[in-house]
C-alpha positions in Angstrom: 23.0 -9.7 -4.6 19.2 -10.2 -4.3 18.5 -6.5 -4.3 20.8 -5.8 -7.2 18.9 -8.5 -9.2 15.5 -7.0 -8.4 16.8 -3.5 -9.3 15.2 0.0 -9.1 14.1 0.2 -12.7 12.5 -3.3 -12.9 8.9 -4.0 -13.7 6.7 -7.1 -13.2 4.9 -8.8 -16.0 2.2 -11.5 -16.0 3.2 -15.0 -17.2 -0.3 -15.5 -18.7 0.2 -12.4 -20.9 3.7 -13.2 -22.0 4.4 -14.2 -25.7 5.5 -17.7 -26.4 9.2 -18.0 -26.6 10.6 -20.6 -29.0 14.2 -20.4 -27.8 15.8 -23.7 -27.0 16.1 -23.9 -23.1 19.7 -25.1 -23.4 20.6 -21.7 -24.9 19.3 -20.0 -21.8 21.6 -19.5 -18.8 20.1 -19.5 -15.3 21.6 -18.5 -12.0 19.9 -19.6 -8.8 19.8 -17.6 -5.5 18.4 -19.7 -2.7 16.7 -17.4 -0.1 14.2 -20.1 1.0 15.7 -21.0 4.4 15.4 -24.7 3.6 19.0 -25.7 4.0 19.5 -26.2 0.3 16.5 -28.5 -0.2 14.5 -26.0 -2.4 17.7 -25.1 -4.3 18.4 -28.8 -5.2 14.7 -29.3 -6.3 14.6 -26.2 -8.5 18.1 -26.8 -9.9 17.2 -30.4 -10.8 13.8 -29.5 -12.2 15.2 -26.7 -14.5 18.1 -29.0 -15.6 15.7 -31.7 -16.5 13.7 -29.2 -18.5 16.9 -28.4 -20.5 18.0 -25.1 -19.0 21.7 -24.3 -18.6 22.3 -23.7 -14.8 25.5 -21.7 -14.6 25.7 -21.3 -10.8 24.0 -20.9 -7.5 24.3 -19.4 -4.0 22.5 -20.3 -0.8 21.8 -17.4 1.6 22.4 -18.4 5.2 21.4 -15.2 7.1 18.3 -13.9 5.3 15.4 -15.1 3.3 12.7 -14.1 0.8 9.0 -14.9 1.2 8.4 -14.8 -2.5 10.1 -16.6 -5.4 11.2 -14.2 -8.2 12.2 -14.9 -11.8 14.2 -12.1 -13.2 15.5 -11.4 -16.7 17.6 -8.6 -18.2 15.4 -7.9 -21.2 12.4 -9.2 -23.1 10.2 -12.0 -21.9 12.8 -14.8 -21.7 12.1 -15.6 -18.1 8.4 -16.3 -18.6 9.1 -19.9 -19.5 11.1 -20.5 -16.3 8.5 -18.7 -14.2 5.7 -20.8 -15.8 7.6 -24.0 -15.1 8.0 -23.0 -11.4 4.3 -22.2 -11.2 4.8 -18.5 -10.8 2.2 -16.0 -12.0 4.7 -13.2 -12.6 8.2 -12.5 -13.6 10.4 -9.4 -13.4 12.3 -7.6 -16.2 15.2 -5.6 -14.9 17.0 -3.8 -17.8 19.8 -2.6 -15.5 20.8 -6.1 -14.2 24.5 -6.8 -15.1 24.8 -10.5 -14.1 26.2 -13.1 -16.4 23.1 -15.2 -16.6 20.1 -14.6 -18.9 17.8 -15.4 -16.0 18.1 -15.1 -12.2 15.8 -17.1 -10.0 15.5 -15.9 -6.4 14.1 -19.0 -4.6 11.7 -17.9 -1.8 9.9 -19.7 1.0 6.8 -20.1 -1.3 8.4 -22.6 -3.6 
């Protein structure tokens, strides 16, 4: 699931260079993938933080057998994930036009969060 979200045709963009998005956070769906190896602690913190910011969290998974060093914020198109990436203190986000998930944004929570 993590590799499908990252995708072969994806590209990384800088949060600092992203345009300001004026979309209401509650209109943005987010799916969380916890690869932090923190037994759900990081997942809960990120989920609560994004919910408090108004984002619509539509689901999550917690990986038990693998992890990711780096947290990634991935969107299907445009710059919609720049706001979430910024909230999480990330310097970059990823655009993957081939991603077929049901959420507008996927956050892969890594050990760095």
